[in-house]
C-alpha positions in Angstrom: 69.2 45.5 -32.7 73.1 44.8 -33.3 73.8 48.7 -33.0 71.9 48.6 -29.5 70.6 46.3 -26.8 67.5 46.1 -28.1 65.9 44.8 -31.6 62.5 45.7 -33.7 60.3 43.4 -34.8 61.8 43.4 -38.6 65.3 44.3 -38.4 68.3 43.5 -36.5 71.4 45.0 -37.1 70.2 47.8 -39.4 69.8 51.6 -37.8 66.7 53.1 -38.4 67.7 55.9 -41.0 68.7 52.4 -42.9 66.3 49.8 -42.5 65.4 48.0 -46.0 61.6 46.9 -46.7 62.9 43.9 -48.9 61.3 40.9 -47.4 59.1 42.2 -44.6 56.3 40.5 -44.1 57.1 38.0 -46.2 56.7 34.2 -45.1 59.9 32.7 -44.9 58.3 29.1 -46.0 56.3 28.9 -49.3 52.7 27.2 -49.1 52.4 23.4 -50.0 51.4 23.1 -53.6 48.2 21.4 -54.7 46.1 21.9 -51.4 43.1 23.9 -52.2 40.6 23.8 -55.1 43.5 22.4 -57.5 44.7 19.7 -55.2 41.1 17.6 -55.6 40.5 18.5 -59.2 41.4 15.0 -60.6 39.3 13.1 -57.6 36.1 14.9 -59.1 36.9 13.9 -62.6 37.3 10.6 -61.7 34.1 10.6 -59.7 32.3 12.0 -62.4 33.9 9.5 -65.2 33.1 6.3 -62.9 29.3 7.7 -62.0 28.5 8.0 -65.5 29.8 4.1 -66.6 28.0 3.2 -63.4 24.5 4.5 -64.6 25.1 3.1 -67.9 25.5 -0.3 -66.9 22.2 0.2 -64.4 20.6 1.4 -67.9 21.7 -1.8 -69.3 19.9 -3.7 -66.7 23.0 -5.6 -65.5 22.7 -5.4 -61.4 25.9 -7.1 -60.6 27.7 -4.9 -62.8 26.3 -1.5 -61.4 26.8 -3.0 -57.7 30.6 -4.0 -58.7 31.5 -0.7 -60.1 30.4 1.2 -56.9 32.9 -1.1 -54.7 35.6 0.5 -57.7 34.4 3.7 -57.2 35.0 4.0 -53.3 38.4 2.5 -53.6 39.5 5.1 -56.4 38.1 7.5 -54.6 40.1 6.3 -51.5 43.4 6.0 -52.8 43.1 9.5 -54.7 42.1 11.2 -51.2 44.6 9.4 -49.7 47.3 10.0 -51.8 46.5 13.9 -52.4 46.4 14.7 -48.1 50.0 12.1 -48.3 51.6 14.1 -50.8 50.8 17.6 -49.3 49.8 17.1 -45.9 53.7 17.4 -44.7 54.1 20.4 -46.8 57.5 21.5 -48.5 60.6 21.7 -46.7 61.5 24.9 -45.1 63.3 27.4 -47.6 67.3 27.0 -47.8 68.4 30.6 -46.1 71.9 31.7 -47.7 74.8 31.8 -46.2 78.7 32.6 -46.1 80.0 29.2 -45.2 78.5 26.0 -47.3 79.0 22.5 -46.3 81.9 22.1 -47.5 83.5 25.4 -46.1 82.2 23.8 -42.8 84.7 21.3 -43.0 87.5 23.2 -44.0 86.6 25.8 -40.8 87.3 22.0 -38.2 90.6 22.4 -39.3 91.2 25.8 -39.1 93.3 26.9 -35.6 90.8 29.3 -32.8 92.0 32.8 -32.4 91.0 34.4 -29.0 91.3 38.0 -28.0 92.0 39.9 -24.4 88.1 40.6 -24.4 86.9 37.1 -24.9 85.9 37.4 -28.5 87.3 34.3 -30.7 87.0 33.7 -34.2 88.6 31.9 -37.7 89.1 33.1 -40.5 87.4 31.4 -43.6 89.3 33.7 -46.0 91.9 36.1 -45.6 91.8 39.4 -47.1 94.2 41.8 -48.8 95.2 45.5 -48.2 94.6 47.6 -45.0 92.1 46.9 -42.5 89.4 49.7 -41.7 90.6 52.3 -39.3 88.1 53.4 -35.9 84.9 54.9 -37.2 85.6 54.6 -41.1 82.4 53.3 -42.8 82.8 49.4 -43.8 80.2 47.6 -46.0 79.5 43.9 -44.7 77.6 41.2 -45.3 76.9 39.0 -42.4 75.0 35.6 -41.1 73.7 35.5 -37.4 73.3 33.0 -35.8 72.5 31.2 -32.3 75.1 28.8 -31.3 73.0 25.7 -32.6 73.3 27.1 -35.9 69.4 29.1 -36.7 69.5 32.1 -38.3 68.7 35.5 -36.6 69.2 38.0 -38.8 71.1 38.3 -42.1 72.0 40.4 -44.7 71.9 38.1 -47.4 68.1 37.5 -46.5 67.5 41.3 -46.8 69.6 41.3 -50.3 71.5 44.0 -49.2 74.9 44.7 -47.6 75.4 46.2 -44.2 77.4 49.8 -44.0 77.8 50.8 -41.0 80.4 53.2 -38.9 83.6 50.3 -37.5 84.3 50.8 -33.6 82.0 53.7 -33.0 79.4 51.5 -30.8 76.6 51.1 -33.7 76.9 47.5 -33.4 77.5 44.7 -31.1 80.8 44.9 -29.1 81.7 41.6 -30.5 81.0 42.4 -34.1 82.4 45.8 -34.0 85.8 43.8 -32.3 85.9 41.0 -34.8 85.7 43.4 -38.3 88.8 45.9 -37.0 91.2 43.3 -37.8 90.0 41.8 -41.2 90.8 42.7 -44.3 89.3 43.6 -47.5 87.5 40.6 -48.8 88.2 38.3 -45.8 85.4 36.5 -44.4 85.7 35.2 -40.9 83.6 33.7 -38.3 83.3 35.4 -34.9 82.3 33.5 -31.8 81.1 36.3 -29.6 80.2 35.9 -25.7 77.3 37.1 -24.1 79.0 40.2 -22.8 79.8 41.5 -26.0 76.8 40.7 -27.5 73.2 41.3 -26.7 72.8 42.3 -22.8 68.9 42.4 -23.2 68.6 39.8 -25.6 66.3 39.4 -28.8 62.6 38.4 -28.6 61.7 35.1 -30.8 60.0 35.6 -34.3 58.2 34.3 -37.0 61.5 32.5 -38.5 63.8 33.8 -35.6 65.0 32.1 -32.9 65.1 34.1 -29.5 68.2 35.3 -27.8 68.4 34.7 -24.5 69.9 38.3 -22.6 74.0 38.3 -22.9 73.7 34.6 -24.3 77.0 34.2 -27.2 75.8 34.1 -30.7 77.9 33.4 -33.6 78.5 35.7 -36.8 79.9 34.7 -39.7 80.8 38.3 -41.8 82.5 39.1 -44.9 84.0 42.5 -44.9 83.1 43.5 -49.0 84.9 47.1 -49.1 85.7 50.3 -47.2 84.4 53.2 -48.9 86.4 56.2 -49.2 89.4 54.0 -48.7 91.8 53.1 -51.4 94.8 50.6 -52.0 96.6 49.8 -54.8 95.7 45.3 -55.1 99.0 44.0 -56.2 
């Protein structure tokens, strides 16, 4: 978990008393449509219709017509089955995962200057917030999307559909996330480039739809500071 050096299979960041069951056990990929009984019903109907036509031709004593129709049946069935497998065999594309930074944001981020702190943490501000930064030990409400450097997502509050609330600067999350949030303002969005020394010392195991995070390997967090419970300020 981000509040410790290891993680459970169901969540990475939520502490034991705050785990959300939403989305647990559900596949990240949708099943291909039309595979199964529904995918072949059209072929059965066509076979039945053509078979009836062929038998009628036989009753009429037209042997050439029956033979010709049998060839047509084979061709039609072949094209129907091939078409069915071609359409559904590859399945549907993976479901698009929600992000804090879309394609337009990624392009703008290329021109944003990188800030490097003494600890080695680096970050780029996607959007600068307003008001005060959270004091150490205060609760913060944040959304996050956690990725390996290649961009594969291994955890996300957006997918869980639940804002993550924790005490910042208290060691409840990994060091890089703690440090990165402490200098943010309400409403701000930031991309954190967290070095291995500030990430997961023991790494994280892979899971369906989630890549493995190697021990002491760098990770990337997109994070938004939604609000600071109990901290009021006058918004100009």
